[in-house]
C-alpha positions in Angstrom: -23.2 -32.4 -14.8 -21.0 -32.6 -11.7 -17.9 -31.0 -13.2 -19.7 -27.7 -14.3 -21.0 -27.5 -10.7 -17.5 -27.8 -9.2 -16.2 -25.3 -11.7 -19.0 -22.8 -10.8 -18.2 -23.2 -7.1 -14.5 -22.7 -7.6 -15.1 -19.6 -9.8 -17.4 -18.1 -7.2 -14.7 -18.6 -4.6 -12.3 -16.7 -6.8 -14.7 -13.8 -7.1 -15.0 -13.4 -3.3 -11.3 -12.9 -2.7 -11.0 -9.7 -4.9 -14.1 -8.3 -3.3 -12.7 -8.7 0.2 -9.4 -7.2 -0.9 -11.2 -4.2 -2.4 -13.1 -3.7 0.8 -9.9 -3.8 2.9 -8.2 -1.3 0.5 -11.2 1.0 0.9 -11.0 0.9 4.7 -7.3 1.7 4.4 -7.9 4.6 2.1 -10.7 6.0 4.3 -8.4 5.8 7.4 -5.6 7.7 5.5 -8.1 10.3 4.3 -9.5 11.0 7.7 -6.1 11.1 9.4 -4.9 13.6 6.7 -8.0 15.7 7.0 -7.7 15.8 10.8 -4.1 16.9 10.5 -2.8 13.7 12.2 -0.6 12.8 9.2 0.9 14.5 6.2 -0.7 13.6 2.9 0.6 10.7 0.9 1.3 12.9 -2.0 3.6 15.2 0.1 5.5 12.1 1.4 5.8 10.6 -2.1 7.1 14.0 -3.5 10.0 13.7 -1.1 10.9 10.0 -1.3 10.0 8.8 -4.8 12.4 11.1 -6.8 15.3 10.1 -4.6 14.5 6.4 -5.1 14.1 6.9 -8.8 17.6 8.3 -8.9 18.8 5.1 -7.2 17.1 3.1 -10.0 14.0 1.9 -8.1 10.5 2.0 -9.6 7.6 3.1 -7.3 4.9 0.5 -7.1 2.5 1.9 -4.5 1.8 2.6 -0.8 -0.1 1.3 2.1 -1.3 3.1 5.2 -1.2 1.7 8.8 -3.8 3.8 10.6 -3.0 2.2 14.0 0.6 3.3 13.9 0.2 6.3 11.5 2.7 4.9 9.1 2.9 4.9 5.3 4.7 2.0 3.7 6.1 2.9 0.3 7.0 0.0 -2.0 9.6 0.0 -4.8 11.1 -2.5 -7.2 14.8 -2.4 -7.9 15.8 -5.1 -10.3 14.4 -8.3 -8.7 14.3 -6.8 -5.2 11.3 -5.2 -3.4 12.2 -2.3 -1.1 9.8 -1.2 1.6 10.2 2.2 3.2 8.2 2.9 6.3 7.5 6.6 6.8 6.2 8.3 9.9 2.9 9.9 8.9 2.9 12.9 11.1 6.5 14.0 10.4 7.4 12.3 7.1 10.6 10.9 8.5 11.8 7.5 7.3 11.4 5.0 10.2 12.8 1.9 8.6 13.9 0.5 5.2 13.9 -3.1 4.4 14.4 -5.4 1.4 17.5 -3.7 0.0 
């Protein structure tokens, strides 16, 4: 009787984490949408269209992006072999600010 109760508690704890992650992701998406709509940043698609093809030529696979609304930065993430490469891009101008993980 006790073991199923512990299992149920642990399972419910696992279900909370993805819900919180989804909520945080939604806030990030909303911030990016509003900043793009207001003209404060370029669209993610425009930035991806400039950077992703170049990285693919270098043998890196695009795995996604994050938006930092406080600093108006996009972080594009790539895999190249076993390495993860992060490229921080200035949202308003589309210029690369920093690359790490090479």
